[in-house]
N, C-alpha and C positions, 0 to 999 in steps of 0.2 A: 504494500500500500504506500502511496506517495505521502510526503509530509503534508499535514493539514495546515491551512493558513486561515487566520482569523480575518473575516471580511463581513461587511454588512450583508445580511440575508438577501439573496437574490430574489426572494419573493416578498420584497418590501411592499406592504399594502398601501393603497391610496390614503387610507386613514392615517397611517404612520407618516406619510409624506406631508399631509395637511397639518398634522400635529407638530412636526418638526419645523415646517415653514412658519407657522403662526406662533408657536410657543417655545421653539427650540428644544422640544422633547427629543430625547435620544432615540436613534433608530435601533431596532432589534439587531443583535449581533449573534452570529453562529459561527461555528468552525466548519468549513466545507473543504473537502479535498478535491484535487483535480479530477479524480474519477467520477465524483458526484456531478461536477460541472459538465464533464463529457457526456455522462448519462442523460443529463437534462437536454443538452443540445441534440443528442441522438433521438430522444423522445420527441422533440419539436419537429425534427425532420420527418420522422415516421408518422407523425400525426397530421401532416399536410394532407388536405383533402382536394387539392387541385394543383395543376402545373404552376399556375401563377403564384399560389401560396408557397409551394415548395421552392421555386427559384426566385420569386420576388423578394422574399424575406431575407435571403442571404446577402443581398446588396442594400444595406441600409443607406438612406439618404440623409445627409446632415441638413438641419433646418435652414441654414443659410443658403443651401443649394436648392431650396424649394420655396423661395420667397414669392408672395403675391399669387400663388396658384391655389385655387379653391380645391378643397377635398372634403370627404366625409371622414370625420374622426370616429373610429369604431370603438377603440379601447386603448388603454395606456398601461404599460408595464414600467416597473422601476428597477433599475440596476445600480449596484454600487459604482462609484466613480473614483478613480485615482487622480483625476485632474486637479491640480492645486493652483489656484489663481489668487492666493492670499485669503483675506478674511471674507471675500465675496463668494468663495467656492462653496458648493454644496456637496455632501458626500454621496450623491446619487445623480443619475440623469434619467430622462424619460425616453421610452421607446413608444412612439405613437404608431398604432396600427391604423392604417387609413385605406380608403378606396379613392383613387384619383378620378378625374373627370371622365376618363375613358372606361371606368369600371374595373381598373386593374388594382389588385391589392398591392400596397407598398408599405414600407416601414421608414419612418423618419425618426432620427435621434436628435435630442436637444438637451442642453443643460441650462437653457435660458430660464431664469427664475420666473418671470411673468408668464411665459408659455406653460411652464410646468404647473404653476399655481392654478391657472385657468383650466388646464386639462384635468388636474386633480379634482378641482371643485366640480367640474362638469361630470366626471366619472362618479365621484362620491354622491352627487345628487341624483344620479340615474338619468342624466340628460343626453347620454350618448345613444345612438350616433348623432352627430351634429355637424352641419356644414360650416366649415371655417377656412381660414387661410392664415399664413404666418407673414407678418410684415415687419419691416425694419423701421425704427424711429428715424425721423429726419435729423435730430440733433444728437450729438455725442454726449455721454455722461461726463462727469468730472474726471473719470478714469480713462476717458478716450474711447469708450465703447459705444456702438450704436445698438441699443437693446432691441430684442425681438419681442413681438407682441402677437398674441393669438386673437384674431378678430373674426366676426361673423362673415361668412362668404356672401357675395351678392345674391340677391333673390333670383330664383330660377336655376340655381345650380342643381 
């Protein structure tokens, strides 16, 4: 058996994310070894119910590469993040399961706080699926970033 590594649980719940974002509550921590991670990936591959699902999810799209395109947000998963950008970093990122305008399932990843908060709130409230798009702010923050925002998609999508 491989050496186990302490990481945030890869099945972080939406309620855990909302509690962490709003109150700073700690995320659940588990010890998970590489074989467990490999088994989860194998399970996701074997659970695919279509060619699009099988091959579309293997190529995640970064949110910045999907700006202003309308899509239906179906569900959100949360994964631990090792990205460290100082005090603004979050210990997780979001995996958005979507269907694009052509009806093709896609996966978008993001660590953008506002996008994650809105996606978490929508999922927690049971508002998914939801027609939305990701946009970039016009102005930079004091740290030089152009934040991303999750907004409603135009009517008729």
